C-alpha positions as CSV (number, residue, x, y, z in Angstrom):
1,M,-13.2,-93.0,-1.8
2,K,-13.9,-91.6,1.7
3,G,-10.2,-91.4,2.3
4,A,-9.7,-89.3,-0.8
5,V,-12.5,-86.9,0.2
6,K,-11.0,-86.5,3.6
7,W,-7.6,-85.7,2.1
8,I,-9.1,-83.1,-0.2
9,V,-11.0,-81.5,2.6
10,A,-7.9,-81.5,4.8
11,A,-5.9,-79.9,2.0
12,A,-8.5,-77.3,1.4
13,C,-8.5,-76.5,5.2
14,V,-4.7,-76.2,5.2
15,A,-4.9,-73.9,2.1
16,A,-7.5,-71.7,3.8
17,L,-5.4,-71.5,7.0
18,L,-2.3,-70.5,5.0
19,F,-4.3,-68.0,3.0
20,W,-5.8,-66.5,6.2
21,F,-2.3,-66.2,7.7
22,A,-1.0,-64.5,4.5
23,W,-4.0,-62.1,4.4
24,S,-3.7,-61.0,8.0
25,R,0.1,-60.5,8.0
26,P,1.2,-58.0,5.3
27,Q,4.5,-57.1,6.9
28,A,7.8,-57.7,5.0
29,A,9.8,-60.9,5.4
30,E,13.6,-61.0,5.0
31,G,14.9,-61.7,1.5
32,G,11.7,-62.5,-0.4
33,G,8.9,-60.0,-0.3
34,T,6.0,-59.9,2.1
35,D,4.8,-62.8,4.2
36,R,1.6,-62.7,2.1
37,Q,3.5,-63.0,-1.2
38,I,5.6,-65.9,0.1
39,L,2.6,-67.8,1.3
40,Y,0.7,-67.1,-1.9
41,R,3.4,-68.9,-3.8
42,A,3.4,-71.7,-1.2
43,L,-0.3,-72.3,-1.7
44,G,0.4,-73.7,-5.2
45,V,-2.5,-75.6,-6.7
46,F,-4.6,-74.9,-3.6
47,R,-4.7,-71.2,-4.4
48,V,-7.9,-71.9,-6.3
49,F,-9.6,-72.6,-3.0
50,A,-8.5,-69.2,-1.7
51,V,-9.6,-67.4,-4.8
52,D,-13.0,-69.0,-4.8
53,A,-13.5,-68.3,-1.1
54,L,-12.4,-64.6,-1.6
55,W,-14.9,-64.2,-4.5
56,M,-17.7,-65.5,-2.3
57,R,-16.7,-63.2,0.6
58,M,-16.3,-60.2,-1.7
59,N,-19.8,-60.8,-3.2
60,S,-21.3,-60.8,0.3
61,H,-19.5,-57.5,1.0
62,I,-20.9,-56.1,-2.3
63,A,-24.4,-57.1,-1.4
64,A,-24.0,-55.5,2.1
65,G,-22.6,-52.3,0.7
66,R,-19.3,-52.7,2.5
67,D,-17.2,-51.0,-0.1
68,G,-14.0,-50.8,1.9
69,L,-14.0,-54.5,2.5
70,V,-14.8,-55.1,-1.2
71,L,-11.7,-53.1,-2.0
72,T,-9.5,-55.1,0.3
73,D,-10.7,-58.4,-1.1
74,A,-10.4,-57.2,-4.7
75,R,-6.8,-56.1,-4.1
76,T,-6.0,-59.5,-2.5
77,L,-7.6,-61.3,-5.4
78,L,-5.4,-59.4,-7.8
79,E,-2.3,-60.3,-5.9
80,L,-3.4,-63.9,-6.1
81,E,-4.3,-63.7,-9.8
82,P,-2.4,-60.8,-11.4
83,D,-3.2,-62.1,-14.9
84,S,-6.9,-62.2,-14.4
85,D,-8.4,-59.5,-16.7
86,E,-11.8,-59.9,-14.9
87,I,-10.4,-59.2,-11.4
88,R,-8.3,-56.3,-12.7
89,D,-11.3,-54.8,-14.5
90,F,-13.5,-55.1,-11.5
91,L,-10.9,-53.4,-9.2
92,H,-10.4,-50.7,-11.8
93,W,-14.2,-49.9,-11.8
94,H,-14.4,-50.1,-8.0
95,L,-11.6,-47.6,-7.5
96,A,-12.5,-45.2,-10.3
97,F,-16.2,-45.0,-9.5
98,T,-17.3,-46.5,-6.2
99,M,-14.4,-45.4,-4.1
100,A,-14.0,-42.1,-6.0
101,Q,-17.6,-41.2,-5.4
102,R,-17.2,-41.9,-1.7
103,A,-14.2,-39.5,-1.4
104,L,-14.6,-36.6,0.9
105,S,-12.3,-34.3,-1.1
106,D,-11.4,-33.6,-4.7
107,S,-7.8,-34.7,-4.1
108,D,-8.9,-38.0,-2.6
109,C,-11.3,-38.5,-5.5
110,A,-8.5,-37.9,-8.0
111,E,-6.2,-40.4,-6.3
112,W,-8.9,-43.1,-6.5
113,I,-9.5,-42.4,-10.1
114,D,-5.9,-42.3,-11.0
115,E,-5.2,-45.6,-9.1
116,G,-8.1,-47.2,-11.0
117,L,-6.7,-46.1,-14.3
118,Q,-3.2,-47.3,-13.3
119,I,-4.6,-50.8,-12.4
120,Q,-6.1,-51.1,-15.9
121,E,-3.1,-49.9,-17.7
122,E,-0.8,-52.3,-15.9
123,G,-3.1,-55.1,-17.1
124,L,-2.9,-53.8,-20.7
125,E,0.9,-53.8,-20.4
126,R,0.7,-57.5,-19.6
127,N,-2.0,-58.2,-22.3
128,P,-2.4,-55.3,-24.8
129,Q,-5.0,-57.2,-26.8
130,S,-7.3,-58.0,-23.9
131,A,-10.9,-57.3,-25.0
132,V,-12.0,-57.1,-21.3
133,L,-9.4,-54.5,-20.3
134,N,-9.7,-52.4,-23.4
135,R,-13.5,-52.4,-23.2
136,G,-13.4,-51.6,-19.5
137,L,-11.1,-48.6,-20.0
138,G,-13.0,-47.5,-23.1
139,M,-16.3,-47.6,-21.2
140,T,-14.8,-45.6,-18.4
141,F,-13.8,-42.8,-20.8
142,F,-17.2,-43.1,-22.5
143,M,-19.0,-42.8,-19.2
144,I,-17.1,-39.7,-18.1
145,T,-17.1,-38.0,-21.5
146,E,-19.6,-35.4,-20.3
147,R,-18.3,-35.0,-16.8
148,E,-16.6,-31.9,-15.6
149,G,-14.3,-31.4,-12.6
150,V,-12.1,-34.1,-11.2
151,Y,-12.6,-36.8,-13.8
152,R,-11.8,-34.4,-16.6
153,Q,-8.8,-33.0,-14.8
154,V,-7.4,-36.5,-14.0
155,C,-7.5,-37.4,-17.7
156,L,-5.8,-34.2,-18.8
157,D,-3.1,-34.6,-16.2
158,R,-2.5,-38.3,-17.0
159,Y,-3.0,-38.3,-20.8
160,G,-3.0,-34.7,-21.9
161,R,-6.3,-35.5,-23.6
162,L,-10.0,-35.5,-22.7
163,P,-12.1,-38.7,-22.2
164,V,-14.0,-38.0,-25.4
165,E,-10.7,-38.3,-27.3
166,L,-9.8,-41.6,-25.7
167,A,-13.0,-43.7,-25.5
168,H,-13.2,-44.8,-29.1
169,I,-9.5,-45.8,-29.2
170,Y,-9.9,-48.5,-26.5
171,L,-13.4,-49.6,-27.6
172,E,-12.2,-50.1,-31.1
173,R,-9.4,-52.4,-29.8
174,A,-12.0,-54.3,-27.7
175,Y,-14.3,-54.7,-30.7
176,A,-11.5,-55.9,-32.9
177,Q,-10.8,-58.7,-30.4
178,S,-14.3,-59.7,-29.5
179,G,-16.6,-58.8,-32.4
180,D,-19.2,-58.1,-29.7
181,L,-22.2,-56.1,-30.9
182,R,-22.7,-54.5,-27.5
183,T,-19.2,-53.2,-27.7
184,L,-19.8,-52.0,-31.3
185,D,-22.8,-50.1,-30.1
186,F,-20.7,-48.1,-27.6
187,L,-17.9,-47.8,-30.1
188,L,-20.2,-46.1,-32.6
189,R,-21.4,-43.7,-30.0
190,A,-17.8,-42.9,-28.9
191,L,-16.8,-42.3,-32.6
192,V,-19.7,-39.9,-33.1
193,N,-18.8,-38.1,-29.8
194,G,-15.2,-37.9,-30.8
195,A,-15.9,-36.7,-34.3
196,T,-18.4,-34.1,-33.1
197,F,-15.8,-32.9,-30.5
198,E,-13.2,-32.4,-33.3
199,M,-15.7,-30.5,-35.5
200,E,-16.7,-28.2,-32.7
201,R,-13.0,-27.2,-32.5
202,N,-12.7,-26.6,-36.2
203,R,-10.5,-29.7,-36.7
204,A,-12.3,-31.2,-39.7
205,G,-9.1,-33.1,-40.7
206,A,-9.2,-35.0,-37.4
207,A,-13.0,-35.5,-37.5
208,Q,-13.2,-36.9,-41.0
209,P,-11.5,-40.3,-40.4
210,L,-13.7,-40.8,-37.3
211,W,-16.9,-40.3,-39.4
212,E,-15.4,-42.6,-42.1
213,K,-14.6,-45.3,-39.5
214,A,-18.1,-45.0,-38.0
215,G,-19.6,-45.4,-41.5
216,R,-17.5,-48.5,-42.2
217,L,-18.5,-50.1,-38.9
218,I,-22.2,-49.4,-39.5
219,K,-22.0,-51.2,-42.8
220,E,-20.4,-54.2,-41.1
221,A,-23.2,-54.1,-38.5
222,S,-25.8,-53.9,-41.2
223,A,-24.4,-57.0,-42.8
224,I,-24.6,-58.9,-39.5
225,L,-28.1,-57.7,-38.5
226,G,-29.7,-57.6,-41.9
227,S,-31.1,-54.6,-43.8
228,D,-34.5,-54.8,-42.1
229,G,-35.7,-55.6,-38.6
230,D,-32.9,-55.1,-36.0
231,G,-30.6,-53.4,-38.5
232,A,-33.1,-51.0,-40.1
233,F,-32.1,-48.1,-37.8
234,L,-28.5,-48.2,-39.1
235,D,-29.5,-46.8,-42.5
236,D,-30.3,-43.4,-41.0
237,L,-27.1,-43.4,-38.9
238,L,-25.0,-44.4,-42.0
239,E,-26.5,-41.5,-44.0
240,F,-25.8,-39.1,-41.1
241,C,-22.1,-40.2,-40.9
242,R,-21.6,-40.0,-44.6
243,G,-23.1,-36.5,-44.6
244,K,-20.7,-35.4,-41.8
245,E,-17.8,-37.0,-43.7
246,T,-18.6,-35.0,-46.8
247,E,-19.0,-31.9,-44.7
248,C,-15.5,-32.4,-43.2
249,A,-14.0,-32.9,-46.7
250,E,-15.6,-29.6,-47.9
251,L,-14.4,-27.7,-44.9
252,Q,-10.9,-29.0,-45.5
253,K,-11.1,-28.0,-49.1
254,S,-12.4,-24.5,-48.4
255,G,-9.6,-24.1,-45.8
256,E,-7.0,-25.0,-48.3
257,E,-8.4,-22.7,-50.9
258,G,-8.6,-19.9,-48.4
């Protein structure tokens, strides 16, 4: 037994040394990518030790407010585990918010935001149905819906649309995969925001399906929560959405008649 323990400890030490060598030497090697990438592959099953060690170190950097070192560790973690939705989502948030808010210029801020969005989108290309990645991107758009300036401009440049037009799309995908009521909460808010946005621009035809979808989801939530207690507040929201849906239909009809 003692011999087996010693072997495991020794293997972990070797893995840690290999990982440290890879982490500290990012230059390219001939014919096969960077030294770091080659050694990541060489770690094999012992890569889990490196990942756990990095998470622990990154958490200590977070606690100490060392945002630059958090970024370095998060990027390295993603190299080690490119299919990890959790790592990718964390890096996306760190780039688009923490690093962007530390930027000294609007151009630097825009680059951080854009990189954060790119990281998330690359993950969704790998796994379009990911509840974690769709929720993360949807929440980003939801949180910046009311922001002016750089966030707004990055969205326009990247998507040709504003955050308020995008948030409900990704949150709906996340909810479809997870059925999580917290996600549903933000989805309903995003739908109301999106529908209101369309109505303010006299686009009743675009607003009506959003009100309709919100109403349908409210009915689903009511069935889950019950008609009284936690679900009682949904009755008023459902009535509000139905009223708006009717208003949109009437506006479309009057427009056709006109």
